[in-house]
Every structure is written in C-alpha cells, then in structure tokens.
VMD Tcl script that draws the C-alpha trace (Angstrom):
set ca {
  {35.80 8.70 -9.07}
  {38.29 7.38 -11.60}
  {42.06 7.75 -11.74}
  {42.00 11.05 -13.67}
  {39.55 12.55 -11.18}
  {41.69 11.31 -8.29}
  {44.76 13.00 -9.79}
  {42.84 16.24 -10.34}
  {41.48 16.18 -6.79}
  {44.91 15.50 -5.32}
  {46.47 18.25 -7.42}
  {43.96 20.87 -6.28}
  {43.84 19.74 -2.64}
  {47.64 19.52 -2.17}
  {48.46 22.47 -4.46}
  {50.45 20.25 -6.84}
  {50.70 20.23 -10.59}
  {48.65 17.52 -12.28}
  {51.91 15.91 -13.44}
  {53.25 15.73 -9.87}
  {49.94 14.41 -8.56}
  {49.88 11.81 -11.35}
  {53.36 10.60 -10.40}
  {52.31 10.40 -6.74}
  {49.22 8.33 -7.58}
  {51.29 6.03 -9.81}
  {53.94 5.63 -7.11}
  {51.28 4.50 -4.63}
  {48.75 2.53 -6.65}
  {50.41 1.08 -9.76}
  {51.21 -2.61 -10.11}
  {54.80 -1.93 -9.05}
  {53.92 0.91 -6.68}
  {54.66 1.19 -2.97}
  {51.50 -0.59 -1.82}
  {51.73 -3.48 -4.29}
  {55.41 -4.02 -3.57}
  {54.82 -4.23 0.17}
  {51.90 -6.65 -0.28}
  {53.98 -8.77 -2.67}
  {56.65 -9.08 0.07}
  {53.97 -10.37 2.44}
  {53.68 -7.16 4.44}
  {50.78 -4.83 5.03}
  {50.29 -1.10 4.60}
  {48.54 0.67 7.46}
  {47.49 4.29 7.06}
  {46.31 5.36 10.51}
  {42.74 6.60 10.39}
  {42.23 5.54 6.78}
  {42.70 1.77 6.74}
  {44.93 -1.21 6.15}
  {45.89 -2.98 2.93}
  {46.90 -6.61 3.41}
  {47.10 -9.97 1.63}
  {44.62 -12.73 2.38}
  {44.77 -16.34 1.25}
  {41.76 -17.59 -0.67}
  {41.33 -21.37 -0.47}
  {40.87 -23.55 -3.53}
  {37.22 -24.18 -4.30}
  {34.85 -25.64 -6.82}
  {33.01 -23.21 -9.07}
  {30.80 -23.49 -12.14}
  {31.51 -22.61 -15.74}
  {28.73 -20.08 -16.48}
  {28.46 -21.20 -20.12}
  {28.16 -24.93 -19.55}
  {27.20 -25.27 -15.89}
  {29.98 -27.83 -15.46}
  {31.95 -27.75 -12.20}
  {35.49 -26.38 -12.44}
  {38.30 -26.29 -9.91}
  {39.45 -22.80 -8.91}
  {43.01 -22.66 -7.57}
  {43.98 -21.17 -4.22}
  {45.20 -17.59 -4.54}
  {46.53 -14.64 -2.61}
  {44.20 -11.65 -2.88}
  {44.54 -8.04 -1.76}
  {42.18 -6.85 0.97}
  {41.38 -3.48 2.50}
  {39.94 -2.87 5.94}
  {38.66 0.64 6.59}
  {39.95 2.51 9.64}
  {37.72 4.11 12.25}
  {38.22 7.70 11.02}
  {37.09 6.69 7.52}
  {34.09 4.81 8.94}
  {33.14 7.81 11.07}
  {33.42 10.13 8.05}
  {30.84 8.00 6.22}
  {28.47 7.81 9.20}
  {28.41 11.23 10.91}
}
mol new
graphics top color blue
foreach p $ca { graphics top sphere $p radius 0.5 }
foreach p [lrange $ca 0 end-1] q [lrange $ca 1 end] { graphics top cylinder $p $q radius 0.2 }
display resetview
C-alpha cells in the first residue's frame, strides 16, 4: 500500500473526503507531522493496540564502500523505530 492507497482507504473507511483524508495523513506522517515532531523532541508516540514509535540511538560503526571495498566510518545517528502492539500482532496471527 502506498500513500495514495492509504488516503483512499482512510477516506472510505472513515467516510471522509479524499482531501480531508489526505490532510489527516499529512498531519500524522509528514516530515513535520505530529509523529515526527514528537520524535524530534525526544518523545515517543504510543497508539494503544497498534504500536509505539520511538527514537533509538545507533552507534558509530565501520562499514565498507560497496564500490571500492575500502572501510569507511559511519557516524552515530538517531533513527526512528516502531514496535508493534499486541492487537496488531494478534491481527496478523489469528
């Protein structure tokens, strides 16, 4: 499912116009949306039954340049993570 399909599904499921559903998806998932803003502030977003979005720290490490095979240093970074909730897990494994 891509973004357009998500918007269409939300619109039909919640009886919204596609424009309203599109604004809702943007408000949640865009780079300056609700989820990203909370993660940027160091918080987490927990949707009971669905899952939790949070920030994890990835340590610096040595990698390899795929073109040359030479070792390169990869900087430490903060990365977004998602942990599925039990209701979502149960929905996938009836």
